[in-house]
TORNUDREN-92620 format. One record per residue (C-alpha): residue number from 1; residue in three letters; x, y, z. Coordinates in steps of 0.5 Angstrom, whole numbers, plus 500, padded with zeros to 3 digits. Layout:
// TORNUDREN-92620
<resi NUM, resn ALA, X X, Y Y, Z Z>
...
***
This chain:
// TORNUDREN-92620
<resi 1, resn MET, X 431, Y 481, Z 509>
<resi 2, resn SER, X 436, Y 482, Z 515>
<resi 3, resn SER, X 441, Y 488, Z 514>
<resi 4, resn SER, X 447, Y 482, Z 514>
<resi 5, resn ASN, X 444, Y 479, Z 509>
<resi 6, resn LEU, X 442, Y 485, Z 504>
<resi 7, resn SER, X 450, Y 487, Z 505>
<resi 8, resn ARG, X 452, Y 480, Z 504>
<resi 9, resn ARG, X 448, Y 480, Z 497>
<resi 10, resn ALA, X 450, Y 487, Z 495>
<resi 11, resn PHE, X 458, Y 485, Z 496>
<resi 12, resn LEU, X 457, Y 479, Z 492>
<resi 13, resn ALA, X 453, Y 483, Z 487>
<resi 14, resn ALA, X 459, Y 488, Z 486>
<resi 15, resn SER, X 464, Y 482, Z 485>
<resi 16, resn THR, X 460, Y 477, Z 481>
<resi 17, resn THR, X 465, Y 475, Z 475>
<resi 18, resn THR, X 467, Y 469, Z 471>
<resi 19, resn ALA, X 473, Y 465, Z 474>
<resi 20, resn VAL, X 480, Y 468, Z 472>
<resi 21, resn ALA, X 487, Y 465, Z 471>
<resi 22, resn LEU, X 491, Y 467, Z 478>
<resi 23, resn SER, X 497, Y 470, Z 473>
<resi 24, resn GLY, X 492, Y 475, Z 470>
<resi 25, resn CYS, X 487, Y 476, Z 475>
<resi 26, resn THR, X 483, Y 480, Z 471>
<resi 27, resn THR, X 475, Y 481, Z 471>
<resi 28, resn THR, X 470, Y 483, Z 466>
<resi 29, resn ASN, X 467, Y 490, Z 467>
<resi 30, resn THR, X 461, Y 489, Z 471>
<resi 31, resn ALA, X 461, Y 496, Z 475>
<resi 32, resn ARG, X 453, Y 498, Z 476>
<resi 33, resn VAL, X 455, Y 505, Z 476>
<resi 34, resn VAL, X 460, Y 509, Z 472>
<resi 35, resn PRO, X 464, Y 515, Z 475>
<resi 36, resn LYS, X 460, Y 521, Z 476>
<resi 37, resn LYS, X 463, Y 527, Z 472>
<resi 38, resn ILE, X 465, Y 532, Z 478>
<resi 39, resn SER, X 467, Y 539, Z 476>
<resi 40, resn PRO, X 472, Y 543, Z 479>
<resi 41, resn ASN, X 467, Y 547, Z 483>
<resi 42, resn GLU, X 463, Y 542, Z 486>
<resi 43, resn LYS, X 464, Y 538, Z 492>
<resi 44, resn ILE, X 465, Y 531, Z 493>
<resi 45, resn ASN, X 461, Y 526, Z 497>
<resi 46, resn VAL, X 466, Y 522, Z 501>
<resi 47, resn ALA, X 465, Y 516, Z 505>
<resi 48, resn ALA, X 471, Y 513, Z 510>
<resi 49, resn ILE, X 471, Y 505, Z 510>
<resi 50, resn GLY, X 475, Y 505, Z 516>
<resi 51, resn ALA, X 474, Y 511, Z 521>
<resi 52, resn GLY, X 479, Y 510, Z 527>
<resi 53, resn GLY, X 486, Y 512, Z 527>
<resi 54, resn LYS, X 489, Y 513, Z 521>
<resi 55, resn GLY, X 482, Y 512, Z 518>
<resi 56, resn MET, X 480, Y 518, Z 521>
<resi 57, resn SER, X 486, Y 522, Z 519>
<resi 58, resn ASP, X 485, Y 520, Z 512>
<resi 59, resn ILE, X 477, Y 522, Z 512>
<resi 60, resn MET, X 478, Y 529, Z 516>
<resi 61, resn ASN, X 484, Y 531, Z 511>
<resi 62, resn CYS, X 478, Y 530, Z 505>
<resi 63, resn HIS, X 474, Y 534, Z 510>
<resi 64, resn LYS, X 479, Y 540, Z 511>
<resi 65, resn LEU, X 479, Y 540, Z 503>
<resi 66, resn GLY, X 472, Y 542, Z 504>
<resi 67, resn GLU, X 469, Y 536, Z 501>
<resi 68, resn ASN, X 462, Y 533, Z 504>
<resi 69, resn VAL, X 463, Y 527, Z 508>
<resi 70, resn VAL, X 457, Y 523, Z 508>
<resi 71, resn GLY, X 458, Y 516, Z 511>
<resi 72, resn LEU, X 463, Y 513, Z 516>
<resi 73, resn ALA, X 463, Y 505, Z 516>
<resi 74, resn ASP, X 468, Y 502, Z 522>
<resi 75, resn PRO, X 466, Y 495, Z 525>
<resi 76, resn ASP, X 469, Y 498, Z 532>
<resi 77, resn TRP, X 465, Y 503, Z 534>
<resi 78, resn ASP, X 470, Y 505, Z 540>
<resi 79, resn ARG, X 476, Y 506, Z 535>
<resi 80, resn ALA, X 471, Y 510, Z 530>
<resi 81, resn GLY, X 468, Y 515, Z 536>
<resi 82, resn GLU, X 473, Y 521, Z 535>
<resi 83, resn ALA, X 471, Y 521, Z 528>
<resi 84, resn PHE, X 464, Y 520, Z 529>
<resi 85, resn TYR, X 464, Y 526, Z 534>
<resi 86, resn LYS, X 468, Y 530, Z 529>
<resi 87, resn LEU, X 463, Y 529, Z 524>
<resi 88, resn PRO, X 456, Y 528, Z 527>
<resi 89, resn ASP, X 452, Y 529, Z 520>
<resi 90, resn ALA, X 455, Y 523, Z 517>
<resi 91, resn LYS, X 451, Y 516, Z 517>
<resi 92, resn GLN, X 454, Y 511, Z 521>
<resi 93, resn PHE, X 455, Y 504, Z 519>
<resi 94, resn LYS, X 459, Y 498, Z 522>
<resi 95, resn ASP, X 459, Y 494, Z 515>
<resi 96, resn PHE, X 462, Y 498, Z 509>
<resi 97, resn ARG, X 457, Y 493, Z 504>
<resi 98, resn GLU, X 451, Y 496, Z 508>
<resi 99, resn MET, X 454, Y 503, Z 507>
<resi 100, resn LEU, X 455, Y 503, Z 499>
<resi 101, resn ASP, X 449, Y 499, Z 498>
<resi 102, resn SER, X 444, Y 504, Z 501>
<resi 103, resn MET, X 448, Y 511, Z 499>
<resi 104, resn PRO, X 448, Y 512, Z 492>
<resi 105, resn GLU, X 450, Y 519, Z 493>
<resi 106, resn ILE, X 457, Y 517, Z 495>
<resi 107, resn ASP, X 462, Y 519, Z 490>
<resi 108, resn ALA, X 468, Y 517, Z 493>
<resi 109, resn VAL, X 471, Y 513, Z 499>
<resi 110, resn THR, X 478, Y 512, Z 503>
<resi 111, resn ILE, X 479, Y 506, Z 505>
<resi 112, resn SER, X 484, Y 505, Z 511>
<resi 113, resn THR, X 482, Y 498, Z 514>
<resi 114, resn PRO, X 487, Y 493, Z 516>
<resi 115, resn ASP, X 491, Y 490, Z 510>
<resi 116, resn HIS, X 487, Y 484, Z 509>
<resi 117, resn THR, X 481, Y 488, Z 508>
<resi 118, resn HIS, X 483, Y 493, Z 503>
<resi 119, resn ALA, X 481, Y 489, Z 497>
<resi 120, resn GLN, X 474, Y 487, Z 498>
<resi 121, resn ALA, X 472, Y 494, Z 500>
<resi 122, resn ALA, X 476, Y 497, Z 494>
<resi 123, resn TYR, X 474, Y 492, Z 489>
<resi 124, resn MET, X 466, Y 493, Z 491>
<resi 125, resn ALA, X 467, Y 501, Z 491>
<resi 126, resn MET, X 470, Y 501, Z 484>
<resi 127, resn LYS, X 465, Y 496, Z 481>
<resi 128, resn MET, X 460, Y 501, Z 484>
<resi 129, resn GLY, X 463, Y 507, Z 480>
<resi 130, resn LYS, X 466, Y 510, Z 486>
<resi 131, resn HIS, X 473, Y 513, Z 486>
<resi 132, resn VAL, X 478, Y 510, Z 492>
<resi 133, resn TYR, X 483, Y 512, Z 496>
<resi 134, resn VAL, X 486, Y 506, Z 499>
<resi 135, resn GLN, X 492, Y 506, Z 505>
<resi 136, resn LYS, X 499, Y 502, Z 504>
<resi 137, resn PRO, X 500, Y 497, Z 502>
<resi 138, resn LEU, X 495, Y 497, Z 497>
<resi 139, resn THR, X 493, Y 490, Z 498>
<resi 140, resn HIS, X 494, Y 484, Z 503>
<resi 141, resn THR, X 497, Y 479, Z 496>
<resi 142, resn ILE, X 500, Y 480, Z 490>
<resi 143, resn ALA, X 493, Y 477, Z 486>
<resi 144, resn GLU, X 489, Y 483, Z 490>
<resi 145, resn ALA, X 494, Y 488, Z 487>
<resi 146, resn ARG, X 494, Y 486, Z 480>
<resi 147, resn LEU, X 486, Y 485, Z 481>
<resi 148, resn LEU, X 485, Y 492, Z 484>
<resi 149, resn THR, X 489, Y 495, Z 478>
<resi 150, resn ASN, X 485, Y 492, Z 473>
<resi 151, resn VAL, X 479, Y 493, Z 475>
<resi 152, resn ALA, X 481, Y 501, Z 476>
<resi 153, resn LYS, X 483, Y 501, Z 469>
<resi 154, resn GLU, X 476, Y 497, Z 467>
<resi 155, resn THR, X 472, Y 502, Z 471>
<resi 156, resn GLY, X 475, Y 509, Z 470>
<resi 157, resn VAL, X 475, Y 511, Z 477>
<resi 158, resn VAL, X 480, Y 515, Z 480>
<resi 159, resn THR, X 485, Y 512, Z 485>
<resi 160, resn GLN, X 490, Y 513, Z 490>
<resi 161, resn MET, X 495, Y 509, Z 495>
<resi 162, resn GLY, X 496, Y 513, Z 502>
<resi 163, resn ASN, X 504, Y 513, Z 501>
<resi 164, resn GLN, X 504, Y 520, Z 502>
<resi 165, resn GLY, X 511, Y 521, Z 500>
<resi 166, resn ASN, X 509, Y 520, Z 493>
<resi 167, resn SER, X 506, Y 527, Z 493>
<resi 168, resn GLY, X 512, Y 531, Z 496>
<resi 169, resn ASP, X 517, Y 535, Z 493>
<resi 170, resn GLY, X 523, Y 531, Z 496>
<resi 171, resn VAL, X 522, Y 525, Z 491>
<resi 172, resn ARG, X 522, Y 529, Z 485>
<resi 173, resn ASP, X 528, Y 533, Z 487>
<resi 174, resn MET, X 531, Y 526, Z 488>
<resi 175, resn CYS, X 529, Y 523, Z 481>
<resi 176, resn GLU, X 531, Y 529, Z 478>
<resi 177, resn MET, X 538, Y 529, Z 481>
<resi 178, resn LEU, X 539, Y 522, Z 479>
<resi 179, resn TRP, X 537, Y 522, Z 472>
<resi 180, resn ASP, X 542, Y 528, Z 471>
<resi 181, resn GLY, X 547, Y 524, Z 473>
<resi 182, resn ALA, X 549, Y 526, Z 480>
<resi 183, resn ILE, X 552, Y 519, Z 482>
<resi 184, resn GLY, X 553, Y 516, Z 475>
<resi 185, resn ASP, X 549, Y 509, Z 474>
<resi 186, resn VAL, X 546, Y 506, Z 481>
<resi 187, resn GLN, X 548, Y 499, Z 482>
<resi 188, resn THR, X 546, Y 498, Z 489>
<resi 189, resn VAL, X 540, Y 501, Z 494>
<resi 190, resn TYR, X 540, Y 500, Z 501>
<resi 191, resn CYS, X 533, Y 501, Z 504>
<resi 192, resn TRP, X 531, Y 501, Z 512>
<resi 193, resn THR, X 526, Y 502, Z 517>
<resi 194, resn ASN, X 526, Y 502, Z 525>
<resi 195, resn ARG, X 519, Y 497, Z 524>
<resi 196, resn PRO, X 516, Y 493, Z 527>
<resi 197, resn VAL, X 514, Y 497, Z 533>
<resi 198, resn TRP, X 509, Y 492, Z 534>
<resi 199, resn PRO, X 509, Y 485, Z 537>
<resi 200, resn GLN, X 512, Y 480, Z 532>
<resi 201, resn GLY, X 515, Y 473, Z 532>
<resi 202, resn ILE, X 510, Y 470, Z 536>
<resi 203, resn ALA, X 509, Y 463, Z 535>
<resi 204, resn ASP, X 502, Y 461, Z 537>
<resi 205, resn PRO, X 495, Y 465, Z 537>
<resi 206, resn LEU, X 493, Y 469, Z 542>
<resi 207, resn ALA, X 488, Y 466, Z 548>
<resi 208, resn GLU, X 481, Y 468, Z 547>
<resi 209, resn GLN, X 478, Y 475, Z 550>
<resi 210, resn PRO, X 471, Y 477, Z 551>
<resi 211, resn ILE, X 469, Y 481, Z 544>
<resi 212, resn PRO, X 468, Y 489, Z 546>
<resi 213, resn GLU, X 461, Y 490, Z 546>
<resi 214, resn THR, X 462, Y 496, Z 541>
<resi 215, resn MET, X 466, Y 491, Z 536>
<resi 216, resn ASP, X 463, Y 487, Z 531>
<resi 217, resn TRP, X 469, Y 481, Z 531>
<resi 218, resn ASP, X 466, Y 477, Z 525>
<resi 219, resn LEU, X 466, Y 484, Z 520>
<resi 220, resn TRP, X 473, Y 485, Z 523>
<resi 221, resn ILE, X 475, Y 478, Z 521>
<resi 222, resn ASN, X 472, Y 479, Z 514>
<resi 223, resn GLY, X 475, Y 474, Z 509>
<resi 224, resn ALA, X 481, Y 472, Z 514>
<resi 225, resn PRO, X 480, Y 465, Z 517>
<resi 226, resn MET, X 476, Y 466, Z 524>
<resi 227, resn ARG, X 480, Y 466, Z 530>
<resi 228, resn PRO, X 477, Y 468, Z 537>
<resi 229, resn TYR, X 478, Y 476, Z 539>
<resi 230, resn ASN, X 484, Y 478, Z 542>
<resi 231, resn LYS, X 486, Y 485, Z 544>
<resi 232, resn GLY, X 493, Y 483, Z 541>
<resi 233, resn TYR, X 490, Y 483, Z 534>
<resi 234, resn ALA, X 485, Y 489, Z 534>
<resi 235, resn PRO, X 485, Y 495, Z 534>
<resi 236, resn PHE, X 493, Y 496, Z 533>
<resi 237, resn ASN, X 497, Y 490, Z 533>
<resi 238, resn TRP, X 494, Y 487, Z 527>
<resi 239, resn ARG, X 500, Y 489, Z 522>
<resi 240, resn GLY, X 505, Y 483, Z 525>
<resi 241, resn TRP, X 500, Y 477, Z 524>
<resi 242, resn TRP, X 500, Y 474, Z 517>
<resi 243, resn ASP, X 493, Y 473, Z 517>
<resi 244, resn PHE, X 491, Y 480, Z 517>
<resi 245, resn GLY, X 498, Y 485, Z 515>
<resi 246, resn CYS, X 504, Y 485, Z 511>
<resi 247, resn GLY, X 509, Y 486, Z 517>
<resi 248, resn ALA, X 514, Y 491, Z 517>
<resi 249, resn LEU, X 516, Y 490, Z 509>
<resi 250, resn GLY, X 508, Y 492, Z 507>
<resi 251, resn ASP, X 508, Y 497, Z 513>
<resi 252, resn MET, X 514, Y 502, Z 511>
<resi 253, resn ALA, X 516, Y 499, Z 504>
<resi 254, resn CYS, X 511, Y 503, Z 500>
<resi 255, resn HIS, X 514, Y 509, Z 503>
<resi 256, resn ILE, X 521, Y 508, Z 503>
<resi 257, resn MET, X 522, Y 504, Z 497>
<resi 258, resn ASP, X 518, Y 509, Z 493>
<resi 259, resn PRO, X 524, Y 513, Z 491>
<resi 260, resn PRO, X 528, Y 508, Z 488>
<resi 261, resn TYR, X 522, Y 505, Z 485>
<resi 262, resn GLN, X 521, Y 512, Z 481>
<resi 263, resn ALA, X 528, Y 514, Z 480>
<resi 264, resn LEU, X 530, Y 507, Z 478>
<resi 265, resn GLN, X 524, Y 506, Z 474>
<resi 266, resn LEU, X 523, Y 499, Z 477>
<resi 267, resn HIS, X 516, Y 498, Z 474>
<resi 268, resn LYS, X 520, Y 497, Z 467>
<resi 269, resn ALA, X 523, Y 490, Z 470>
<resi 270, resn LYS, X 519, Y 484, Z 466>
<resi 271, resn SER, X 522, Y 480, Z 472>
<resi 272, resn LEU, X 526, Y 480, Z 479>
<resi 273, resn THR, X 529, Y 476, Z 484>
<resi 274, resn VAL, X 528, Y 476, Z 491>
<resi 275, resn GLU, X 532, Y 472, Z 497>
<resi 276, resn LEU, X 532, Y 472, Z 504>
<resi 277, resn VAL, X 539, Y 475, Z 507>
<resi 278, resn GLN, X 537, Y 474, Z 514>
<resi 279, resn GLN, X 532, Y 474, Z 519>
<resi 280, resn GLU, X 530, Y 473, Z 526>
<resi 281, resn GLY, X 524, Y 471, Z 530>
<resi 282, resn ALA, X 520, Y 468, Z 524>
<resi 283, resn THR, X 514, Y 464, Z 525>
<resi 284, resn ALA, X 508, Y 461, Z 521>
<resi 285, resn GLN, X 503, Y 466, Z 525>
<resi 286, resn THR, X 507, Y 473, Z 525>
<resi 287, resn ALA, X 513, Y 476, Z 521>
<resi 288, resn PRO, X 520, Y 476, Z 524>
<resi 289, resn ASN, X 523, Y 481, Z 529>
<resi 290, resn SER, X 528, Y 483, Z 523>
<resi 291, resn SER, X 530, Y 481, Z 516>
<resi 292, resn VAL, X 534, Y 483, Z 510>
<resi 293, resn VAL, X 531, Y 482, Z 504>
<resi 294, resn LYS, X 535, Y 482, Z 497>
<resi 295, resn TYR, X 531, Y 484, Z 490>
<resi 296, resn THR, X 535, Y 484, Z 484>
<resi 297, resn PHE, X 533, Y 487, Z 478>
<resi 298, resn PRO, X 535, Y 487, Z 471>
<resi 299, resn ALA, X 537, Y 492, Z 466>
<resi 300, resn ARG, X 531, Y 497, Z 465>
<resi 301, resn GLY, X 533, Y 501, Z 458>
<resi 302, resn ASP, X 539, Y 504, Z 459>
<resi 303, resn MET, X 539, Y 503, Z 466>
<resi 304, resn PRO, X 544, Y 497, Z 469>
<resi 305, resn PRO, X 542, Y 492, Z 473>
<resi 306, resn VAL, X 541, Y 494, Z 480>
<resi 307, resn GLU, X 541, Y 490, Z 487>
<resi 308, resn VAL, X 536, Y 493, Z 492>
<resi 309, resn PHE, X 537, Y 491, Z 500>
<resi 310, resn TRP, X 531, Y 492, Z 505>
<resi 311, resn TYR, X 533, Y 492, Z 512>
<resi 312, resn ASP, X 528, Y 492, Z 517>
<resi 313, resn GLY, X 528, Y 491, Z 525>
<resi 314, resn LYS, X 533, Y 497, Z 526>
<resi 315, resn LEU, X 538, Y 493, Z 523>
<resi 316, resn PRO, X 544, Y 498, Z 521>
<resi 317, resn ILE, X 546, Y 498, Z 514>
<resi 318, resn PRO, X 553, Y 498, Z 512>
<resi 319, resn ARG, X 556, Y 504, Z 513>
<resi 320, resn PRO, X 559, Y 507, Z 506>
<resi 321, resn GLU, X 567, Y 509, Z 506>
<resi 322, resn GLY, X 568, Y 516, Z 506>
<resi 323, resn VAL, X 562, Y 519, Z 509>
<resi 324, resn PRO, X 564, Y 521, Z 517>
<resi 325, resn ALA, X 561, Y 518, Z 522>
<resi 326, resn ASP, X 557, Y 524, Z 525>
<resi 327, resn GLU, X 553, Y 524, Z 518>
<resi 328, resn LYS, X 546, Y 522, Z 518>
<resi 329, resn LEU, X 544, Y 517, Z 513>
<resi 330, resn GLY, X 537, Y 518, Z 510>
<resi 331, resn GLY, X 532, Y 520, Z 515>
<resi 332, resn GLY, X 536, Y 517, Z 521>
<resi 333, resn ASP, X 531, Y 511, Z 523>
<resi 334, resn ASN, X 528, Y 510, Z 516>
<resi 335, resn GLY, X 531, Y 512, Z 509>
<resi 336, resn SER, X 534, Y 510, Z 503>
<resi 337, resn LEU, X 542, Y 510, Z 500>
<resi 338, resn PHE, X 543, Y 510, Z 493>
<resi 339, resn ILE, X 550, Y 507, Z 491>
<resi 340, resn GLY, X 553, Y 509, Z 484>
<resi 341, resn THR, X 559, Y 509, Z 480>
<resi 342, resn ASP, X 560, Y 517, Z 481>
<resi 343, resn GLY, X 558, Y 518, Z 488>
<resi 344, resn LEU, X 552, Y 517, Z 494>
<resi 345, resn LEU, X 545, Y 520, Z 495>
<resi 346, resn THR, X 541, Y 519, Z 500>
<resi 347, resn CYS, X 534, Y 521, Z 502>
<resi 348, resn GLY, X 529, Y 520, Z 508>
<resi 349, resn THR, X 523, Y 516, Z 510>
<resi 350, resn TYR, X 518, Y 519, Z 504>
<resi 351, resn GLY, X 523, Y 521, Z 499>
<resi 352, resn GLY, X 525, Y 528, Z 503>
<resi 353, resn ASP, X 532, Y 531, Z 504>
<resi 354, resn ALA, X 535, Y 528, Z 498>
<resi 355, resn ARG, X 542, Y 530, Z 498>
<resi 356, resn LEU, X 549, Y 528, Z 496>
<resi 357, resn LEU, X 554, Y 524, Z 501>
<resi 358, resn PRO, X 559, Y 526, Z 504>
<resi 359, resn ALA, X 555, Y 533, Z 505>
<resi 360, resn ALA, X 562, Y 536, Z 503>
<resi 361, resn ARG, X 559, Y 534, Z 496>
<resi 362, resn MET, X 553, Y 539, Z 496>
<resi 363, resn GLU, X 557, Y 545, Z 497>
<resi 364, resn ASP, X 558, Y 546, Z 490>
<resi 365, resn TYR, X 553, Y 542, Z 487>
<resi 366, resn THR, X 548, Y 545, Z 483>
<resi 367, resn ARG, X 541, Y 542, Z 483>
<resi 368, resn PRO, X 538, Y 541, Z 476>
<resi 369, resn GLU, X 532, Y 544, Z 473>
<resi 370, resn LYS, X 525, Y 542, Z 476>
<resi 371, resn THR, X 522, Y 538, Z 470>
<resi 372, resn ILE, X 517, Y 533, Z 474>
<resi 373, resn ARG, X 510, Y 536, Z 476>
<resi 374, resn ARG, X 510, Y 539, Z 483>
<resi 375, resn ILE, X 503, Y 537, Z 487>
<resi 376, resn GLU, X 500, Y 543, Z 491>
<resi 377, resn GLY, X 502, Y 544, Z 498>
<resi 378, resn GLU, X 505, Y 537, Z 497>
<resi 379, resn ASN, X 498, Y 534, Z 499>
<resi 380, resn HIS, X 497, Y 527, Z 497>
<resi 381, resn TYR, X 489, Y 528, Z 498>
<resi 382, resn LYS, X 488, Y 534, Z 494>
<resi 383, resn ASP, X 492, Y 530, Z 488>
<resi 384, resn TRP, X 487, Y 525, Z 488>
<resi 385, resn ILE, X 481, Y 530, Z 489>
<resi 386, resn ASP, X 483, Y 534, Z 484>
<resi 387, resn GLY, X 484, Y 528, Z 479>
<resi 388, resn ILE, X 477, Y 526, Z 481>
<resi 389, resn LYS, X 475, Y 534, Z 479>
<resi 390, resn GLY, X 478, Y 533, Z 472>
<resi 391, resn GLY, X 485, Y 534, Z 474>
<resi 392, resn PRO, X 492, Y 530, Z 472>
<resi 393, resn LYS, X 492, Y 523, Z 474>
<resi 394, resn PRO, X 494, Y 522, Z 482>
<resi 395, resn GLY, X 501, Y 520, Z 482>
<resi 396, resn SER, X 500, Y 514, Z 486>
<resi 397, resn SER, X 494, Y 511, Z 482>
<resi 398, resn PHE, X 494, Y 504, Z 482>
<resi 399, resn ASP, X 497, Y 503, Z 475>
<resi 400, resn TYR, X 503, Y 505, Z 479>
<resi 401, resn SER, X 502, Y 503, Z 486>
<resi 402, resn GLY, X 499, Y 496, Z 484>
<resi 403, resn PRO, X 505, Y 494, Z 481>
<resi 404, resn PHE, X 509, Y 497, Z 486>
<resi 405, resn THR, X 505, Y 493, Z 491>
<resi 406, resn GLU, X 506, Y 487, Z 487>
<resi 407, resn MET, X 514, Y 488, Z 488>
<resi 408, resn VAL, X 513, Y 490, Z 496>
<resi 409, resn ASP, X 509, Y 484, Z 497>
<resi 410, resn PHE, X 513, Y 479, Z 493>
<resi 411, resn GLY, X 519, Y 480, Z 498>
<resi 412, resn ASN, X 514, Y 477, Z 503>
<resi 413, resn LEU, X 514, Y 471, Z 499>
<resi 414, resn THR, X 522, Y 470, Z 501>
<resi 415, resn VAL, X 521, Y 472, Z 508>
<resi 416, resn ARG, X 515, Y 467, Z 509>
<resi 417, resn THR, X 519, Y 461, Z 505>
<resi 418, resn GLY, X 526, Y 463, Z 506>
<resi 419, resn LYS, X 527, Y 461, Z 499>
<resi 420, resn LYS, X 530, Y 465, Z 493>
<resi 421, resn LEU, X 524, Y 466, Z 488>
<resi 422, resn GLU, X 524, Y 469, Z 481>
<resi 423, resn TRP, X 518, Y 473, Z 479>
<resi 424, resn ASP, X 515, Y 474, Z 472>
<resi 425, resn ALA, X 513, Y 481, Z 473>
<resi 426, resn VAL, X 509, Y 480, Z 466>
<resi 427, resn ASN, X 505, Y 474, Z 467>
<resi 428, resn GLY, X 505, Y 475, Z 475>
<resi 429, resn LYS, X 508, Y 468, Z 476>
<resi 430, resn VAL, X 513, Y 465, Z 481>
<resi 431, resn THR, X 517, Y 462, Z 476>
<resi 432, resn ASN, X 522, Y 457, Z 480>
<resi 433, resn ASP, X 518, Y 455, Z 486>
<resi 434, resn LYS, X 511, Y 451, Z 486>
<resi 435, resn ASP, X 510, Y 452, Z 493>
<resi 436, resn ALA, X 511, Y 459, Z 494>
<resi 437, resn ALA, X 507, Y 461, Z 488>
<resi 438, resn THR, X 501, Y 459, Z 492>
<resi 439, resn LEU, X 502, Y 465, Z 497>
<resi 440, resn ILE, X 501, Y 470, Z 491>
<resi 441, resn THR, X 493, Y 469, Z 493>
<resi 442, resn LYS, X 490, Y 466, Z 499>
<resi 443, resn GLU, X 483, Y 463, Z 501>
<resi 444, resn TYR, X 477, Y 467, Z 503>
<resi 445, resn ARG, X 472, Y 466, Z 508>
<resi 446, resn ASN, X 465, Y 464, Z 505>
<resi 447, resn GLY, X 462, Y 471, Z 503>
<resi 448, resn TRP, X 468, Y 475, Z 502>
<resi 449, resn GLU, X 471, Y 471, Z 496>
<resi 450, resn LEU, X 475, Y 475, Z 490>
<resi 451, resn PRO, X 476, Y 473, Z 483>
<resi 452, resn CYS, X 483, Y 472, Z 484>
***
């Protein structure tokens, strides 16, 4: 039997389940191996699915923490070359399915591939009892996010999404300030980014180019519709293409919207609406060059309704009155601004440098007592690894980052349709538009199907 057939069989065996409703996207626990108990003194056998670029950074961070890197899988061996050089003892693969099926000693994997392949890799790994660290956004579609959330719960593996600011002190400082009433009740939030820093607003597929000898283009395409290779898709510019990525919103909102998601307890919202305020350069193929999206959340407990605005493409947010022109909002090109009934609070890209505005308000301000658990070294990878070794649940485990990703991805539905949409967060349904509801999931190429 060929290795490609073996690896395909391995993936299908791990993903076999009964058909499920789109809204629930639940599965029966068919995990072939339950997670191995690992003591704090043991080393974890970690493998990388996606070993180039950010993938190399992710797996090297595990290596630096003293864990055993035993496998590296990447369909582009030129892209993965530096990781191969730095980790010569790790076995090398192009197909992650072959790696998982042939290396039972793997305890955990980092998944740092383009967005459209996150779910397949994480799903198979979790069904085999492997702990998973998945780069942001957690998934390409809303349905995939709900699927991975449920599978993580069913299999009991330890999970983490790669939004590293979640482990920082800054977002904790900011939450404690808001919860202490530093600016009263928050009514409006602005989040902004300088992304995209890659081409978007492209109307047509790119011309065919020769596939590099070091790349398996079929494996890179994964479950997306097949199209001819062009270097404008891979290895870097895939993020703007809807078949592969989630645009600027998917890239940065899992960082920048994390502080408001936590501080305003948006996970408690049973419904929300999104609407497109403006955009420029949208096409059926790619995300727009710039956009403004408005999220509206109802009251959550004693927190009042709130509007959260997303700005990308370097569009400036409205500058609040009373803040001197020379005072920086957020982190400059990226950040968040909270407008409350009693003032303003801002923070940077990853929640850092939380402070009141104008700056004069900080002179007499006493920060509240620290009540939220801090992560040693603010190390997102250590938070995950400590969780695998019996420590506290990681801060961005899938029961948190799954619903968060659903919210982020829902913003892209209004970007793609231009419609104001209503979301039932409990049942996972668009309640006011049948056509938009079809974008919750997607069709998969034969052999890469998922039960959602």
